[in-house]
C-alpha positions as CSV (number, residue, x, y, z in Angstrom):
1,M,-31.9,-0.2,-42.7
2,T,-34.5,-0.3,-40.1
3,P,-34.7,2.4,-37.5
4,L,-34.1,-0.2,-34.8
5,L,-30.7,-1.0,-36.1
6,I,-29.8,2.7,-36.0
7,A,-31.4,3.5,-32.7
8,A,-29.9,0.6,-30.7
9,P,-26.2,1.5,-31.1
10,L,-27.1,5.1,-30.5
11,A,-28.9,4.3,-27.3
12,F,-26.0,2.1,-26.1
13,S,-23.4,4.8,-26.8
14,L,-25.4,7.5,-25.0
15,A,-25.9,5.1,-22.0
16,A,-22.1,4.6,-21.8
17,C,-21.6,8.3,-21.4
18,S,-23.8,8.6,-18.3
19,P,-22.1,8.8,-14.9
20,V,-22.1,6.2,-12.3
21,I,-23.1,7.6,-8.9
22,E,-22.1,5.8,-5.7
23,E,-23.3,6.6,-2.2
24,R,-20.7,6.0,0.4
25,G,-20.6,6.0,4.2
26,Y,-23.4,6.5,6.7
27,K,-26.9,6.2,5.2
28,A,-29.4,7.8,7.6
29,E,-33.0,6.5,7.8
30,P,-35.6,9.2,7.3
31,G,-36.5,10.8,10.7
32,D,-33.6,9.3,12.7
33,L,-31.6,12.5,13.0
34,E,-34.7,14.5,14.0
35,Q,-35.1,12.2,17.0
36,L,-31.7,13.3,18.5
37,Q,-32.2,15.6,21.5
38,P,-29.7,17.4,23.8
39,G,-29.3,15.2,26.9
40,D,-29.4,11.8,25.1
41,S,-26.7,9.5,26.2
42,K,-24.0,7.9,24.0
43,A,-25.8,4.6,24.3
44,E,-29.1,6.1,23.0
45,V,-27.3,7.7,20.1
46,E,-25.6,4.4,19.2
47,A,-28.8,2.5,19.4
48,L,-30.5,5.1,17.1
49,L,-27.8,5.7,14.6
50,G,-25.3,2.9,15.0
51,S,-21.6,3.3,15.6
52,P,-20.1,6.5,14.2
53,S,-17.9,6.7,11.0
54,T,-15.2,8.3,13.2
55,A,-14.8,9.8,16.6
56,A,-12.8,12.7,18.0
57,I,-9.3,11.6,18.9
58,V,-9.1,13.4,22.2
59,D,-11.5,12.4,25.0
60,N,-14.0,10.9,22.4
61,E,-16.1,14.1,22.9
62,A,-17.6,14.1,19.4
63,W,-18.9,11.5,17.0
64,F,-19.1,12.0,13.2
65,Y,-21.4,10.3,10.8
66,I,-20.1,10.9,7.3
67,S,-21.8,10.2,4.0
68,S,-20.9,11.2,0.4
69,K,-21.9,10.9,-3.2
70,V,-19.2,10.2,-5.7
71,E,-19.7,10.6,-9.5
72,K,-17.5,8.7,-12.0
73,Y,-17.4,9.0,-15.8
74,L,-15.8,6.1,-17.7
75,F,-12.1,6.1,-16.9
76,Y,-11.8,9.5,-15.2
77,E,-11.0,9.9,-11.5
78,P,-14.1,9.8,-9.2
79,E,-15.3,13.2,-8.1
80,E,-17.1,13.8,-4.8
81,I,-20.2,15.8,-5.6
82,D,-22.0,15.8,-2.2
83,R,-20.9,15.3,1.4
84,T,-22.9,15.4,4.6
85,V,-21.3,15.2,8.1
86,V,-23.4,14.9,11.2
87,A,-21.3,15.9,14.2
88,I,-22.6,15.0,17.6
89,Y,-20.8,16.8,20.4
90,F,-21.0,15.3,24.0
91,D,-20.5,17.0,27.3
92,D,-18.5,15.8,30.4
93,Q,-21.4,13.4,31.4
94,E,-21.4,11.8,27.9
95,A,-24.7,13.4,27.0
96,V,-25.5,15.0,23.7
97,E,-24.7,18.7,23.9
98,E,-25.1,19.8,20.3
99,V,-25.8,18.3,16.9
100,A,-24.2,20.0,13.9
101,Y,-24.6,19.4,10.2
102,Y,-21.8,20.2,7.7
103,T,-21.8,19.9,3.9
104,L,-19.1,19.9,1.2
105,E,-19.5,23.7,0.9
106,D,-18.7,24.2,4.6
107,G,-15.1,23.3,4.4
108,R,-12.2,22.0,2.4
109,I,-11.8,18.4,1.3
110,I,-9.7,16.3,3.7
111,N,-8.6,13.0,2.4
112,L,-8.7,10.7,5.4
113,V,-7.2,7.8,3.5
114,D,-4.7,8.5,0.8
115,R,-4.1,5.4,-1.4
116,K,-0.8,6.8,-2.7
117,T,2.5,6.4,-0.8
118,P,5.0,9.2,-1.4
119,T,8.5,8.1,-2.3
120,R,11.5,10.0,-1.1
121,G,14.8,10.5,-2.9
122,K,16.0,11.8,-6.2
123,Q,13.5,12.5,-9.0
124,L,15.6,11.8,-12.0
125,T,14.8,12.7,-15.6
126,I,15.1,10.2,-18.4
127,L,18.5,11.6,-19.3
128,G,19.6,11.5,-15.7
129,E,18.7,7.8,-15.5
130,I,20.6,7.1,-18.8
131,F,23.8,9.0,-17.9
132,G,23.7,8.4,-14.2
133,N,25.6,5.1,-14.3
134,L,28.6,6.5,-16.4
135,G,31.8,5.7,-14.6
136,R,30.2,3.2,-12.2
137,F,31.4,0.0,-14.0
138,N,34.2,-2.3,-12.8
139,R,37.6,-1.4,-14.1
140,P,39.0,-3.7,-16.8
141,G,41.8,-5.9,-15.6
142,G,40.2,-6.6,-12.2
143,S,40.8,-10.0,-10.6
144,G,37.4,-11.2,-11.7
145,A,37.4,-13.6,-8.8
146,V,34.2,-13.8,-6.7
147,P,34.9,-13.9,-3.0
148,T,33.6,-16.9,-1.1
149,P,31.3,-16.1,1.8
150,G,32.9,-16.4,5.2
151,R,36.5,-16.3,3.8
152,R,38.6,-13.3,4.2
153,R,41.3,-12.1,1.9
């Protein structure tokens, strides 16, 4: 066998094990964040950085620009490996009061959008599902007649 026939499958198998890294959210241009100064208006911030990823719910006093890196191996769940949040706080005149930077290490992970809907009710085991219908069948000797809609007996 030639070394090429051995090396090619080995290279492909090693490439399959490498992670896929995705960058999500706001992508800052180099130097944009350094241009922010206290006293800049909301319009100036939006012209420089674009619309925020999210804003504060009450009084719109803060804008947040969120970016993250997510790593995924084959069929495993994606894992967030890096997050940067740029928080821009505004005063009463809607001018920049403070610019703060947060990373993944600064806080706990908050899932803003959860793609799973919780279901309420009984959580039955397999045996509970099998034996749960015992005694719920129609009695033998019933009339067997199907009532007609709109007709009372």
